[in-house]
C-alpha positions as CSV (number, residue, x, y, z in Angstrom):
1,M,35.8,-10.6,-61.0
2,D,33.6,-13.7,-61.5
3,I,29.9,-13.9,-61.1
4,E,30.1,-15.6,-57.7
5,E,32.3,-12.9,-56.3
6,Q,30.0,-10.2,-57.7
7,Q,27.0,-12.0,-56.0
8,R,28.9,-12.1,-52.7
9,N,29.7,-8.4,-53.0
10,A,26.1,-7.6,-53.8
11,R,24.9,-9.6,-50.8
12,K,27.4,-7.8,-48.7
13,V,26.2,-4.4,-49.9
14,V,22.6,-5.4,-49.2
15,Q,23.5,-6.7,-45.8
16,E,25.3,-3.4,-44.9
17,A,22.3,-1.4,-46.1
18,R,20.0,-3.5,-43.9
19,K,22.3,-2.9,-40.9
20,V,22.2,0.9,-41.6
21,I,18.4,0.8,-41.8
22,A,18.1,-1.3,-38.6
23,E,20.4,1.0,-36.8
24,S,18.4,4.0,-37.9
25,E,15.2,2.4,-36.9
26,R,16.6,1.6,-33.4
27,A,17.8,5.2,-33.0
28,L,14.4,6.5,-34.0
29,K,12.6,4.2,-31.7
30,K,14.9,5.2,-28.8
31,A,14.2,8.9,-29.5
32,D,10.5,8.3,-29.8
33,D,10.5,6.4,-26.5
34,F,12.4,9.1,-24.8
35,F,10.0,11.8,-26.0
36,R,6.9,9.7,-25.2
37,D,8.2,8.9,-21.7
38,H,8.8,12.5,-21.0
39,R,5.6,13.7,-22.6
40,I,7.5,15.8,-25.1
41,D,6.0,16.4,-28.5
42,R,7.3,18.5,-31.4
43,K,5.2,21.5,-30.4
44,N,6.4,21.4,-26.7
45,L,10.0,21.0,-27.8
46,M,9.9,24.0,-30.1
47,T,8.2,26.0,-27.4
48,Y,11.0,25.1,-25.0
49,L,13.7,25.9,-27.5
50,K,12.1,29.3,-28.2
51,S,11.8,30.2,-24.6
52,Y,15.3,29.1,-23.5
53,G,17.3,29.4,-26.6
54,G,15.5,31.7,-28.8
55,V,14.7,31.5,-32.5
56,E,18.4,31.0,-33.3
57,L,18.5,27.7,-31.3
58,E,15.3,26.5,-32.9
59,R,16.8,27.1,-36.4
60,E,20.0,25.3,-35.4
61,V,18.0,22.3,-34.2
62,E,15.9,22.2,-37.4
63,A,19.0,22.5,-39.5
64,L,20.8,19.8,-37.6
65,A,17.8,17.4,-37.9
66,A,17.5,18.1,-41.7
67,Q,21.3,17.6,-42.2
68,T,21.2,14.2,-40.3
69,L,18.2,13.1,-42.4
70,R,20.0,14.1,-45.6
71,E,23.1,12.1,-44.5
72,V,21.1,9.0,-43.7
73,R,19.3,9.2,-47.1
74,Q,22.5,9.7,-48.9
75,E,24.1,6.7,-47.3
76,A,21.0,4.5,-48.0
77,D,20.9,5.7,-51.6
78,Y,24.6,5.0,-52.0
79,L,24.2,1.4,-50.7
80,I,21.1,0.8,-52.8
81,E,23.0,2.1,-55.9
82,Q,26.0,-0.2,-55.2
83,S,23.6,-3.1,-54.9
84,R,22.0,-2.3,-58.2
85,L,25.3,-2.0,-59.9
86,Q,26.4,-5.3,-58.6
87,N,23.2,-7.0,-59.6
88,A,23.2,-5.4,-63.1
89,A,26.8,-6.6,-63.7
90,T,25.8,-10.1,-62.6
91,S,22.7,-10.2,-64.7
92,I,24.4,-9.0,-67.9
93,R,27.0,-11.7,-67.6
94,K,24.4,-14.4,-67.0
95,K,22.5,-13.3,-70.2
96,F,25.5,-13.5,-72.5
97,R,27.4,-16.4,-70.9
98,P,25.9,-19.1,-73.1
99,L,26.9,-17.1,-76.2
100,V,30.6,-17.2,-75.3
């Protein structure tokens, strides 16, 4: 794999990471807009869940939200690490290229 190909791969990884971030931001904005439009805040939501679904439903929602956040962070961390690895491989070859 030559330097140009590594740079293309690194750019692709960064581009994919930006797409994931943009998609996440759009989803968050959509959710925020929905809650704002319906005048629902976290406290009201939890009160509703407790009254209709009980404590078990509240725990389930909290766990689902935490799991989703973990998955998004893991995917972002993976893409960032891939970009770093690509950049590191490229920069090392650039440093030693004149010596060869």
